[in-house]
C-alpha positions in Angstrom: 24.6 -11.2 -0.3 25.7 -13.2 -3.4 29.2 -14.6 -3.4 31.0 -13.4 -6.6 33.2 -15.9 -8.3 35.6 -15.2 -11.2 37.7 -17.2 -13.6 41.3 -16.0 -13.7 44.0 -17.3 -16.1 47.3 -16.0 -14.9 46.6 -12.4 -13.9 43.8 -12.0 -16.5 40.2 -11.8 -15.1 38.4 -13.7 -17.8 34.7 -13.9 -16.8 32.5 -13.8 -13.8 31.0 -17.2 -13.1 27.8 -16.1 -11.3 24.7 -16.6 -13.5 26.9 -17.8 -16.4 25.3 -19.4 -19.4 27.0 -22.4 -21.2 26.7 -23.5 -24.8 28.4 -26.8 -25.6 29.6 -26.8 -29.2 30.1 -30.1 -31.2 32.3 -30.5 -34.2 29.5 -29.4 -36.6 29.0 -26.1 -34.7 31.1 -23.0 -35.0 31.6 -19.4 -34.0 31.3 -17.7 -37.4 31.7 -14.0 -36.5 33.2 -11.8 -33.8 32.6 -8.1 -34.5 31.9 -5.0 -32.4 28.3 -5.7 -33.2 28.2 -9.1 -31.6 29.1 -12.8 -31.7 27.3 -15.3 -33.8 27.3 -19.1 -33.1 25.9 -21.2 -35.9 24.6 -24.8 -36.0 23.4 -26.2 -39.3 22.4 -22.8 -40.5 20.5 -21.9 -37.3 21.9 -19.3 -34.9 22.5 -20.7 -31.4 23.7 -17.3 -30.1 23.7 -13.8 -31.6 24.4 -11.1 -29.1 26.7 -8.1 -28.7 29.4 -8.5 -26.0 32.0 -6.0 -24.8 34.6 -8.7 -24.1 35.4 -12.0 -25.7 38.3 -14.2 -24.5 39.5 -17.4 -26.3 41.9 -19.9 -24.7 42.3 -23.2 -26.6 44.9 -25.9 -26.6 46.5 -24.2 -29.6 47.0 -20.9 -27.7 49.9 -20.3 -25.3 48.0 -17.5 -23.5 44.4 -16.4 -23.5 43.5 -14.1 -26.4 41.1 -11.2 -26.1 39.4 -10.9 -29.5 37.7 -7.9 -31.0 37.6 -9.1 -34.6 37.9 -12.6 -36.0 39.0 -13.6 -39.5 38.4 -17.4 -39.4 35.6 -19.3 -37.7 36.2 -21.2 -34.5 35.0 -24.8 -34.8 33.9 -27.0 -32.0 34.1 -29.2 -30.0 34.4 -26.8 -27.1 32.5 -24.8 -24.5 31.2 -21.2 -25.0 30.4 -19.3 -21.8 28.6 -16.0 -21.6 27.7 -13.7 -18.7 25.0 -11.5 -20.2 24.9 -9.2 -17.2 28.5 -8.3 -17.7 28.4 -8.5 -21.5 31.3 -10.9 -21.4 32.0 -14.2 -23.2 34.7 -16.9 -23.1 35.5 -20.0 -25.3 37.8 -22.9 -24.6 38.4 -26.5 -25.6 40.8 -27.2 -22.7 39.5 -29.9 -20.5 41.3 -28.5 -17.4 39.6 -25.2 -17.8 36.2 -26.8 -18.4 36.6 -29.0 -15.3 37.6 -26.0 -13.2 34.5 -24.1 -14.2 32.2 -27.1 -13.8 33.5 -27.7 -10.2 32.2 -24.3 -9.3 28.6 -24.1 -8.2 27.1 -22.4 -11.2 23.5 -22.7 -10.0 21.6 -19.7 -11.4 20.0 -17.3 -9.0 16.3 -17.8 -9.0 14.0 -15.1 -7.7 10.7 -13.3 -8.2 10.4 -9.6 -9.0 7.7 -7.1 -9.7 7.3 -5.6 -13.2 4.4 -3.2 -13.8 2.6 -4.6 -10.8 3.0 -8.2 -11.9 5.1 -10.9 -10.3 7.7 -12.4 -12.7 10.0 -15.4 -12.3 13.6 -14.4 -13.0 16.4 -17.0 -13.5 19.9 -15.8 -13.9 18.9 -12.2 -14.5 16.5 -13.3 -17.3 12.8 -12.8 -16.9 11.3 -16.2 -17.8 7.6 -16.2 -17.1 4.9 -14.2 -15.4 3.7 -15.8 -12.3 0.7 -13.6 -11.6 -2.4 -15.3 -12.9 -0.5 -18.4 -14.0 -1.5 -22.0 -13.6 0.7 -24.9 -12.4 0.3 -28.6 -13.0 2.1 -31.6 -11.5 2.8 -34.2 -14.2 3.3 -37.7 -12.7 5.6 -40.5 -13.9 2.8 -42.1 -15.8 2.1 -38.9 -17.8 4.0 -37.0 -20.4 4.0 -33.4 -21.9 3.8 -33.1 -25.7 4.5 -29.7 -27.3 3.9 -29.4 -31.0 2.3 -26.8 -33.3 1.8 -24.2 -30.5 -0.2 -26.8 -28.5 0.8 -28.5 -25.3 -0.9 -31.7 -24.2 -0.6 -33.6 -21.0 -1.3 -37.3 -21.7 -1.6 -40.5 -19.7 1.1 -42.8 -21.1 -0.7 -46.0 -20.3 -4.2 -45.2 -21.6 -3.2 -42.4 -24.1 -5.9 -40.3 -22.5 -5.5 -36.5 -22.8 -5.6 -34.9 -19.4 -5.1 -31.2 -20.2 -4.6 -29.2 -23.4 -3.2 -25.7 -23.7 -3.3 -23.8 -27.0 -1.6 -20.7 -28.5 1.7 -21.5 -26.8 4.5 -19.6 -28.6 7.4 -20.1 -26.1 8.2 -23.0 -23.9 11.2 -22.9 -21.5 12.8 -26.1 -20.0 14.9 -25.8 -16.9 15.4 -29.3 -15.4 18.2 -31.1 -13.6 19.7 -31.9 -17.0 19.8 -28.2 -18.1 22.5 -25.7 -16.9 20.3 -22.8 -18.1 16.7 -22.4 -19.1 16.3 -23.6 -22.7 13.8 -21.8 -25.0 12.0 -23.7 -27.7 9.7 -21.7 -30.0 9.1 -24.4 -32.6 7.5 -27.2 -30.6 8.4 -30.8 -31.0 9.1 -31.5 -27.3 8.1 -34.6 -25.3 8.9 -34.7 -21.6 8.0 -37.6 -19.3 7.1 -36.8 -15.7 7.5 -36.5 -12.8 7.9 -32.8 -13.6 6.0 -29.5 -13.1 4.6 -27.2 -15.8 3.7 -23.6 -15.3 1.4 -21.9 -17.9 1.0 -18.2 -18.4 -0.8 -16.9 -21.4 1.4 -18.0 -24.4 4.4 -19.0 -22.4 5.2 -22.2 -20.4 8.0 -23.3 -18.1 8.8 -27.0 -17.6 10.9 -27.7 -14.5 11.8 -30.1 -11.7 14.3 -27.9 -9.9 13.7 -27.4 -6.2 15.1 -23.8 -6.2 12.5 -22.8 -8.8 9.6 -24.6 -7.1 10.6 -23.0 -3.7 10.1 -19.5 -5.3 6.9 -20.5 -7.1 5.2 -22.3 -4.2 4.0 -19.2 -2.3 2.7 -17.6 -5.5 1.1 -20.5 -7.4 0.1 -23.5 -5.2 0.3 -26.7 -7.3 -2.8 -28.2 -8.8 -2.6 -31.8 -7.6 -4.7 -34.4 -9.4 -7.1 -36.2 -7.1 -5.1 -39.4 -7.5 -2.3 -37.8 -5.6 -4.3 -36.8 -2.6 -3.3 -38.5 0.7 -5.4 -39.8 3.5 -5.3 -42.3 6.4 -7.6 -45.3 6.2 -8.8 -47.4 9.1 -8.9 -51.1 8.0 -11.1 -53.9 9.2 -8.4 -55.2 11.5 -8.2 -51.9 13.4 -5.0 -50.7 11.8 -4.5 -47.2 10.3 -2.7 -47.0 6.9 -1.3 -43.9 5.2 -2.4 -43.9 1.5 -0.9 -41.6 -1.1 -1.8 -41.7 -4.8 -4.1 -44.7 -4.0 -1.0 -46.7 -2.8 -0.6 -48.1 0.7 2.5 -46.5 2.1 2.9 -47.5 5.8 0.8 -48.8 8.7 0.8 -45.7 11.0 -0.7 -47.5 14.0 2.4 -49.8 14.1 5.0 -47.1 13.4 7.7 -45.5 15.5 8.2 -41.8 14.6 11.6 -40.0 14.7 12.5 -36.4 13.9 15.6 -36.1 11.8 17.2 -32.7 12.6 18.7 -30.2 10.1 22.2 -31.3 11.2 21.5 -34.9 10.4 21.3 -37.0 7.3 19.8 -40.3 6.2 21.3 -43.0 4.0 19.8 -46.3 2.9 22.0 -49.2 1.9 21.8 -53.0 2.3 18.3 -52.9 3.8 19.6 -50.6 6.6 18.7 -46.9 7.2 21.6 -45.1 8.9 21.1 -41.6 10.5 24.2 -39.6 11.2 25.1 -36.2 12.4 27.0 -34.8 9.4 28.8 -32.2 11.5 30.3 -34.6 14.0 30.0 -37.8 11.8 28.4 -39.6 14.8 26.1 -42.4 13.9 22.8 -41.8 15.7 20.5 -44.7 14.7 20.3 -47.8 12.5 17.0 -49.2 11.3 16.4 -52.3 9.4 14.0 -51.7 6.5 13.3 -53.7 3.4 11.4 -50.7 1.8 11.9 -47.0 2.1 9.3 -44.5 0.7 10.3 -40.9 0.2 7.8 -38.0 -0.3 9.2 -34.5 0.0 7.9 -31.0 -1.0 9.9 -31.4 -4.3 8.5 -34.8 -5.2 5.4 -35.0 -7.4 4.8 -38.5 -6.2 6.2 -40.9 -3.6 9.5 -42.5 -4.5 9.8 -46.2 -3.5 13.2 -47.8 -2.9 13.9 -51.5 -2.0 17.2 -52.3 -0.2 19.1 -49.2 -1.3 18.6 -45.5 -2.3 21.0 -43.6 -4.5 21.3 -40.4 -2.5 22.0 -39.1 1.0 19.1 -37.1 2.4 19.6 -34.1 4.7 17.1 -33.2 7.4 14.9 -31.8 8.7 12.2 -34.3 8.0 10.0 -36.8 9.9 10.8 -40.6 9.6 8.3 -43.3 10.4 9.2 -47.0 10.5 7.5 -50.3 11.5 8.7 -53.6 12.9 7.9 -55.3 9.6 10.6 -53.3 7.7 8.7 -50.5 6.1 10.0 -46.9 6.5 8.7 -43.6 5.2 10.0 -40.1 5.4 8.6 -36.7 4.5 9.1 -33.0 5.1 5.6 -32.2 4.0 4.0 -30.6 7.1 0.4 -31.4 6.0 1.3 -35.1 6.0 3.2 -34.9 9.3 0.2 -33.2 11.0 -2.1 -35.8 9.6 0.1 -38.6 11.0 0.4 -36.8 14.4 -3.3 -36.2 14.7 -4.1 -39.8 13.8 -1.6 -41.1 16.4 -3.2 -38.8 19.0 -6.6 -40.3 18.4 -5.6 -44.0 18.4 -6.7 -45.7 21.6 -3.8 -47.1 23.5 -4.3 -50.9 23.7 -4.4 -52.5 27.2 -1.1 -54.0 28.5 -0.6 -57.6 27.6 -0.9 -60.4 30.2 2.5 -61.0 31.9 4.4 -64.0 30.7 7.3 -66.0 32.2 9.8 -64.7 29.5 11.2 -61.1 29.7 10.2 -59.0 26.6 12.1 -55.7 26.6 11.4 -54.8 22.9 10.2 -51.2 22.4 7.9 -50.2 19.5 6.2 -47.0 20.8 2.9 -45.9 19.5 3.1 -42.2 20.2 0.5 -40.6 22.5 0.1 -37.0 23.5 0.1 -35.0 26.7 -2.5 -32.4 25.7 -1.3 -29.5 27.8 -0.3 -26.9 25.3 2.2 -24.0 25.6 1.8 -20.5 24.4 3.4 -21.5 21.0 1.1 -24.6 21.0 4.0 -27.0 21.5 3.4 -30.0 23.8 4.8 -33.2 25.1 4.4 -36.3 22.9 5.0 -39.6 24.5 5.4 -43.1 23.2 3.6 -46.2 24.5 5.4 -47.9 27.3 7.5 -50.9 26.2 6.8 -54.4 27.7 8.3 -54.9 31.1 11.9 -56.0 31.3 10.8 -58.7 33.8 7.6 -60.6 34.4 8.1 -60.5 38.2 10.5 -59.4 40.9 10.6 -55.6 39.8 11.2 -54.7 36.1 11.4 -51.5 34.2 9.5 -50.3 31.1 10.4 -47.3 29.1 9.0 -44.9 26.5 10.0 -42.1 24.2 9.2 -38.5 25.4 9.5 -35.6 22.9 8.6 -32.0 22.9 7.1 -31.1 19.4 5.7 -28.0 17.9 2.3 -27.8 16.3 3.9 -28.6 13.0 5.6 -31.7 14.3 9.1 -30.3 14.6 11.3 -30.5 17.8 10.8 -27.6 20.3 12.6 -26.4 23.4 9.5 -24.7 24.8 8.3 -27.6 27.0 11.1 -27.1 29.6 10.7 -23.3 29.7 9.8 -22.5 33.4 7.2 -20.0 32.2 5.3 -22.6 30.2 2.8 -25.0 31.8 4.4 -28.2 30.4 7.6 -27.5 32.5 5.5 -28.4 35.6 4.1 -31.6 34.0 6.9 -33.5 32.4 5.9 -37.1 31.6 8.2 -39.9 32.9 10.2 -41.8 30.4 10.4 -45.0 32.6 8.6 -46.6 35.4 8.8 -49.8 37.6 6.6 -52.7 36.7 5.8 -56.3 37.8 6.9 -55.6 41.4 5.3 -58.8 42.7 7.7 -61.5 44.0 8.6 -64.3 41.6 7.7 -67.8 42.7 10.6 -69.5 44.5 12.6 -66.2 44.9 13.7 -64.5 48.1 11.0 -61.9 48.9 13.5 -59.0 49.4 16.0 -59.2 46.6 14.7 -61.6 43.9 17.5 -64.2 44.4 16.4 -67.8 44.0 16.1 -69.5 47.4 18.4 -72.4 46.6 21.2 -69.9 46.0 21.0 -68.2 49.4 23.2 -69.2 52.4 22.1 -67.6 55.7 24.5 -67.0 58.5 23.8 -66.3 62.2 26.0 -63.3 63.0 25.7 -64.1 66.7 27.3 -67.6 66.3 31.0 -68.4 66.8 31.5 -68.6 63.0 33.1 -65.1 62.9 35.0 -65.4 66.2 38.7 -64.6 65.8 
């Protein structure tokens, strides 16, 4: 169900805010006509808006109360904001900053959905059919590429080399709906240049240029993106035996050195002053702090990896998978294809033999996850980390490891402890004793240095009286 939100001024219901469209008027633009046939907004001789509405309300600084207009003798000049709800055939104009701020503080994100028209799937944004998805093509434009639209031709060009990557002709309509646009903007005359990263969808003579996640989430199941080969990802084994994740021909992180953590849907990640902080945003509890000089982000909505050094501008909500290494490199993604590649690689890496005991305790823990291969009915299984170094080199120490139950897609699962599943009868230990041999010069029973032990004969007269 969609929550309905309305703007009221006093007792007057002015306009419904759901799927509202906004036109910002500057001082050279004006509303030149209000008649029963429609409202006309003009800018330098070109109509920005020309549609019939059943209701038009004006509330400016010069009005004491909102005015509902059916006819208008004089033009209304900007600057100001014109809002229209086409589904309700209702419009509103104001130059009052308090009213504009009140509207902007409401979530005015348009409803994005797909619908079937004459057997074809169409993308609908804010009750407006934008582009046919059936039979369309989709391209990911990277940050070193740009889109040029001129003379009914769209070109995707490499900025550095000026090489033409793709050309589309006979384009008569191009919509832009990016983070900087409140509504899809239609340009029928060309003259557009847009630098990536961004996505373009092409259907016959119409295109849509967008970077909005709500649009891509609807489009994803219908038109999988055409990803250039340079954006393919893989894991390479290097000559030193390490395994490195490579995306877009760039080394991202050394997987064989990495610790993996699942960030839940109730958790969020922030990155500031070379520190990653993971918190529970419901309880505000801090769950983990990780030192990292570099953070690389690659989500479903990113057309290429985003690289941050020291700080990142946003807070990122889970769920996603975070990998980080002792040398200060961190990487997170919610792309399940990459998560599965990482998990499969870690499962196949041979666990190195334990290092020779030293005389200095080394309790640092940098697990290299291994897998208990018993699978449940939902294919979940236990994942375990490599045991840490022993906390003592002799005289009985402890070493620990991470134990997680993960689904086949790499997400946390509760199935492993279900009594009906085989993994509930084979739970791996998260700690074990190590280096149980006596230390030189220590008491054989309790590990206390011999020169600190005083022995008493309980049969002597020492305790008499």
